[in-house]
N, C-alpha and C positions, 0 to 999 in steps of 0.2 A: 504494500500499499504506500503510494507516494505522500508527501507532506501535503500536497494540495488536495489530495482526497481527504486527508484527516481535517483540513481547514473547512472544506465543504460539509463534511460530516458534523463538525462542531457547529458550523452555521445553521444548518438544518436542524440539529437538536435545540439550538436556541430558539429558531423561529418556530420550532413544534411547541415549545414552552411559552409561546407568545411575546418573547423577547427580540429585539431587534439586534440581529449580530452586528457587533463592533469590533475594531480592531483590538481594544483592550479585553473584550470579552473573551474573544478567540484566543488572544495571546494567553490569558490566564487558564485555559482549558486545555492548551496543547501539551503533549507528554515531553516535548523538547524545546530548545530555544529555536526560533525561526525568524529570520530577517523580516523586519517590518514592511519592507516593499513588497515581499512574497506574500504576506497576508493581506496588505492593501489592494494588489493586483488581483489576487484572488476573490477578495470579496466584491471588488468592482465588476467582476463577471458572473458572481454567483447568482443562481436563481433558485429559490426554495423548491426542494425536492422532498417531501415529508418522508418518504419511505428510504432515502439514501442516509440511513444512520447506523452502517455496519460496524463500526468500532466504538468502544467506550473512550469517551472523554473524561479527564479527570475533572471532578467539581471544582477544586482548587489546588492551586500549586502549593506545595508543603514549604513552609517558611523555615530556613535553616535556623537551628536554635542560636548560632553564632550572630545572627543578624537582629539588630534592636528593632523595635516597632518604629522608630524615628526613620531608621535607614530605609526600611521597607516603604515607608510613606514617602521619603524623598525619593526612592527609585521610582516608585508609581507617578509622581509627579513629574518627573523628568521625562518617564515614558509618555505619559499623556500629552506633555508639552512638545515633545517631538513629533508624535503623531498630529497633533494640532498645526503644528509648523509645516508638516508635510502636506496636510490636506488643504491648508490655506494656499500653500505656494502653487498646488495643482489648480485650485479655484481661481487664483489670479492669472495663471497661464490660460486657462479656459476662457475667462472674462476678456483677457487680451485677445485671444483668437476671435471670440465673437464679435468683438468692437472692430476688428480689422475685416472681418466677413461683412459686417454691416456696412463699412465704409465702402467697400468694393462694390457692393449690391446697390448702394446709393449712387455710386459713381456711374455704374452701368445703366441704371434706371435715368439719370440725366442725360446720358449720352443717347438713349432712345428717343427722348423728347425733342 
């Protein structure tokens, strides 16, 4: 089973529970560390398939005893901030692309008149 399959299965399980799959929820349920871009790109193409839930996902990642709650909290904040920054950068790029397309289409319409 590939890591993409595992991500898709976790996303389907979350959706079956009535939760919206997010990068943070998926990352928390995966059995091993996966690069965020892999999770993000997989979730972008994911479509809910209620019956595709073949493997078990962990409910939560175990917290190492050596880690303090503050360290875990700081790590989660960093992970969330990184994810938000990536999503924001992608949205800005899409917005820029859409603006350029609107300009081009407006230019073409003016030429037709």
